[in-house]
Structures are given as C-alpha cells and as structure tokens.
N, C-alpha and C positions, 0 to 999 in steps of 0.2 A: 229118123235115125236115133241111135241111143244117146247122142250128145244132147238131144232135146227131151229125153225121157227123164221125168222127175226121179224115178227109181234109181237111175244111174247115180245121181247125186246123193241119194239116200245111202247107197252102197259105199261110195267113196268119201262121204263127208268126214268120218272119223280120221281117215288117213290125211285128208286135206287140213283138218284142224291140227293134227299132230305135226304135219309138215310145216305149217305156218309158225307154230310154237317153236319147233326145232330151229327154223331159220332165224327167229327172233333171238333164241338162246345163243346161236352161233355168233350173230352180230354183237350181242351184248358181251359175251365172254371174250370174244376176240378183241373188242375195243378195250376192255379192262386189262387184258394181258398185254396189249400193245403199249400200254402206259408203264409196264414194268420192264426195267432194263435187264438185259442178259449179257454175259461176258463175251458171247460170240454172236455173229450174225446167223441167220438161218442157213445160209450157204456153208459157212464155216463149221457149224454144228453138224450138218449133214455130212460134210467131208470128213470130219473127225470120226463120226460113227462108222462110216464106210471104211475108212482106212484102218480103224481098230479091228474091224471084222475081216480085214484082208481083201476088201473089195475095191482096190485102187483102180481097177479097170472100169468101174462105174463112174461115169461123168456126172457133174452137177452143172446144170445150165439154167440161165434165166430166160423166161418166156413172158410174153405180154398177157394181160388179163388179171382180173381180180380173183384171188384164191383159185387159180387155175392149176394148182400144184398137183403133180402126179408122177408116178414112176412108170417108165416104159420098159417092159420086160424084153421086148424085141430088140431095141437098140441099147439096152442096159444104160439108160440115162435117167437121172433124176431131174425133173423139170420143175422149177419153182417160179412163182409169180414175183414181181419186183418187190412187193411189200414183205414177202417172206425171205427172198434171196438176200436183200440188202439190210433189212432191219435187225438191230441187236436188241430184240425184245423177247419176252417169254412166249408170246404168241407165235413169233417167227420160228424160234427154235423148236417149239412143240410141234408145229405143222411139218417143218422140215424133217424132224426126227420120225414122225409118223410115216412120211414117204420113204425115208431111209429104211424104216421097218419093212416096207414092201420089198426093198432090194435084198434085205437079209432073208426074207421068206423065199424069194426067188433063188438065192444062192443055196439055200438049204432044202430046196424042193418041197416046200410046205404044201402038203397034199391039197387043202382047200384052194390054195392059189393056183396050183397046177390044174385043178378041175375048172376053176373060174376062167383061167386063160384059154383052156380048150373049149369052153362053152361060149366064149365071146362071139364067134361068127354065127353060131346057131341062134343065140339070143338076139343079136343085131338083126338077123333076117326075120326072126319071129316077131320082133317088135314092129318092123316095117310092113310085113306082109299080113300079119294077123288082122289088123283093123280093116284092111281092104277086103279080105275074105269074109270077115264077119258082116260087113256092110252089104256086100253082094248077096251073101246067103240069107240075110235078114230081109232084103228088099224083094228078092226073087224067090218065091216059094219052091220052084223046081230045083233050084240050086242050093237048097238048104244044107246039103252035104258040105258046101264050102264054109258054112257057119261053123260046123263041127271041126273042119280042118283049121279054121282060124283060132278056135279055142285051143286045139292041141298045140299050135304054134305059139300062142301066147303063154301056154303053160311052160314053155322053154324059158321065157323071160322071167317067170316067177321062180323057176328052179335057179336061174342065174342069180337073182336077187337074194334068195335064201342062202346060197353058197357064199355069196359075197359078204354076208354078215360076219362069220367067224374070221374071214380074211381081214376085214377092217378092225374088228375088235382086237385081234392078235397083233396087228401092226401098232395099234395104240399102246398095248401092253409092252411090246418090245421098245417102243419109243421112250416110255417112262423109265423102263429098266436101264436102257443105254444112257439116257441123260443123267440118271443118278449114279450109275456105275462109273462113268467117265468124269463125273464132277462138273458137268456143264450147268446143272440146275441143282440147287440145294433143297432140303426138305421143305422149307417155308415157301420157296418159289414153286415147288411142284404142285401146290394147290391150284395155281392159276393155269398151269399146263394141263392138269387133269380136267379142269372145267372146260377148257377149249376142246379137248379131245372127246370128252363125254358129250358135249353139245353136238359136235360133228357126227358122233356115232348115232345120235337120235335122228339125224337127217337120213341115214341109211335105213334105219328102222321104219321111218315114215314112208320112204320109197318102196320098201318091201311090202309094207302093209297095203299101200295103194295098189301095187301090182296084184296082190292076192285078192283084194276086194273087186278089182276090175274083172279078174278071172271068174270070181263067184258070180258077178253080174252077168257075164257072158253065159255061164252055165245056166243061170236062172232064166235068162231070156230064151235060150235054146230049148230048155225044158218046157217053158210056157208055150213056145211056138209049136211044139209037138203034141200038145194036149188038144 
C-alpha cells in the first residue's frame, strides 16, 4: 500500500515540513498575542463587527475545544472556542474577527465562499472515497479503473483546498480592516493580530500543498502501473 511506499513520503515531505512549521508559528504567535490585552473579549469583538455590518441575526456561541472556532453558514452562527470567546486579548479578538469576516463574506455572497460551500459535499465524499478506490485499484490489477476514479475524486479535494485559500485570506483582510475601522485594535496592537492571522494562513497553505502532492503521487503511481 502507498502508506508504506517511501516515494509517498518523498512527495509529501515538503508539505509535512511546512505544516509542522506553520503549527509551531500558530502556537508561538497565539501565545504571544494572548499576553496582550484587548479592550473587548473575542465574543464582544465579533458581536461588534457583526452588528456594525447589520448582521444582528448572526448569533455568537461558545463551543468546546481548543481553537475550534468557525462560522457555520447554514445556521448563521459564529462558534468560538472558550479561549477566544471569553478572553480579552489580541489573539482572541483577531481570531474572532477572522470568523466574523466569514459571516461578512456570506452576507455579501463572496464568490469564492459560495463556490467553497457548494463544493463541501463533493470534497467530503471525495476525501473519504478516493483512498478506498485507489487502494482497491492498486491491489487488484483488473480493477485499475478504480484507481483512476479515486484520482478524479481526490482532485475534487484539491480543488476545494485551492478555492479555500482566497476565502481564508480575504477573511483575515476583512478582520484587520474591521478591527481598525471600529477602533477595537490600535496600529501598534495590529502587529500581533497580523502575526496570528498570517501564521494561521500558512496552515491552510500547507494543507493545500499536501493535497496537491498526494494527488501528484497518485498520478505518478497510476502512470507507473500502466507502463
């Protein structure tokens, strides 16, 4: 199986290294920004941004988990982890503002977000089914067509990851703009917010790179099997 193939790790090694570095940067920048006080909690900052944009129907809720923050476009709810919801720190308001940025995108029908939301079911199915099909097609030569089907399905995951990048970058840009415009974060404090959001962005880049390299590995293995 490919998980025991040394070439698999050759393909994904750059993405794994980038991912580890990105995770380290997220932890380091978040810890530093957590030590910097902010005038509002993450929940209050998000509420202020949403209300200022006329999105009073979007609720802000606390959920369990470490950095489990996300915006749910189906229920129109901003869900924040305890450390973001409750804390009055620059890390908390930065992450909360980023998630509020997704709500602003949703309200304005931001095209990449619309595409991403529409692609979620296909990407989820492709992620779950592709590995199974690739393995079956790899093990059983007469079923090699399943290998190709698995590659095509995993390509949907890659497309989703690529489309997701501008969504995340734009949410961070909107977060910084709203925090500055509403006076929640001053120019000197924005440095810490920017570092947190920039570090988080690299985790999405690493995830996208990993998906691309896995797809290239699948294509390489399929081509090698046909020679």
